[in-house]
Steps between C-alpha positions, in 0.01 A plus 500: 500500500809426284772289657821682598790466257860451615719778362865601489627852547670566164556858386600526131862599443387786278320654799815474711709660226248781459496564875879520517513738204239730654685504833828587330330782310325654801450873464581637844331801663690768689483470878624814680468541875379144562782360711253418777234355266251777576389504136486122459738235370855637474677489164819341637300223670298440186808491277647231724191279484432553130864427422482177698173401330654560155845346549513262796153365573440146373129447425563147372646397836195632682272339242666166575436553872135569426468194278629279781144542637164397360319777313149483361256720316122474505209710378246583772196697386691646207797603716839335431660393827858383542598325820806334643448184702742359757363166626521449874743246645343373820233269641206735435592823318256787538408678174626858523462780245749788517403825328737777397431869440637798304783557426551129559477183293447135588881463516514720810382193690789281384688522830210356703345233275756225558514528882119504509461200271784292645565611858705190585759600240524845662526412868126472566236243584353314198160523672508873413523442124286692249396431145600846377318679218636835379287662227582809300231763545280550192688716250832453681803304384383182331126549569462674164351617273222641717218606266223531758436819692340532841749272682552648846600340828149359555509324165854369557389349831223318313748382237736367766222299663414350162868427437547324833167316511384443143832473319724346767234314699576630850187519716673732747827687496707765674595836353769762548558834331668838512410828326227412244543145624398609850190677367404195291576254779298705750212499252516120477494480879192721497301362205609136500581427863350151482771396252794644693703338774620851569649814347832659588567858389835676482325834461233583756183562301135411547241514218315833476694643795657808348423869537193564713460127563860462610649519850511836678828642625400452861459126442876461459651410837801678644735234368334526156553873441796415278250349253334838451836667445613238249167507313524880468858473376405230248199694373731759344646231274187297429273781388686548168466149362153440645368816337635431152428125510145573606422798278723472193654151473495461124675829428788406729513153345619627161822630651551182704447277197763693302776573752640225724704759691184696572323183605789406726498844663128479578531152651839520668447834669197359683701196600769733631285729712256235625761248615680506830858524372464627143440308179850378419576407860163330556457315170822512302549613141404165349157486663436864409585426137277191506216712634536756220550230237175325591315830463681578175443173321142469369456875571310405815543835677188642333270219608661472843435855617138496383430312822518840673243654267267202527518483879523861614245653263215316669344540847717329757191337648474299176754269662247393763278203425337511844472728802569230756763548765789443487572611144768233454342186640780262407774460764729797444864575563700817446872558459559872561835620367664826602533659155166391352257750350159438661409407856205429723529484879467165670175601669346574159615163366359325806164664442473439125679168445514153647845583632723206589848651465646851517876532457687831487856507367760775549650438157368439149313711252211469258640193322511254788552166315811609306625731778440276802447148358600314816255705706214445254565125482505470879183708533308293247605172660400618847178671395364208301626219727195501736263554205584183309 
């Protein structure tokens, strides 16, 4: 396997100039009767964000923040993988891989990596330090160009094990993830439990536990009925992107590769309706523009959303490598946030995972690390502390 190469994040100035010109020349649609957002992203809201992206956002400043960290790129089985590494500062740092989802990037973890790697510098115990690895999913951000097809969550889990063990030399490691990252991390806890200290998920999923194999309504306890209500509410907003990403990703990708305003709308609207307090309030304009910029540069939107087609156009039981019980054999923890999208009841998690921690939070949405970084850091320290 080739050795990883240290890289710098360095977007050509011509690409920045082209992006700004396209933003300034956005052709705006009409938007009647959409004051409440019933038809999707509102024009006034979009004009504000696009204007900020074009005139006020400083990519070079963010690029400098990124380059303050170690970044590497390595080819694993013909798949280019970028990862950020934050070495642990403590007596015995635990290797920990953090996995993002869609519409996320590796940079959505930037608020948690330093406190996890160097807890003493952030009011914690150095014994809780982690050697933090944050990869970009295949086809996302800097893990491009993705020329292979057939890369679903099962294959990403295999790639992550090879990254952590074969490339970085860690015999065992911990893992955390949300959204796609939760699905991939759960798969690692299922298929590669012997290599995992534990897995912590900020979206409550279990491999092959959807639809008929998922929990029944009556399995949700009285104090969990809110999960059913929130899941039903969220389903109205998730069905649109899941359908097109799964069934027609390449057709959508042409528009996203040509219009940064269109790309921003598709990404930002999800951030807005899936977060607890709205996109601007939860993340700020700069992080939203960084998100869209990382999808814009390298035209990575097309390869990113193919993950839906690769994963959801196959039998869900393809995720299972064994029929043993529990499904997730690695020690498992869940952080359940009030405005997330998918839920399982605690009793279901107890039956199908090696459950060590179950924490329910009254605040926070689908993007726990950037929305509730202090909570996520505390949870990871406490979950992994007895597993070291």
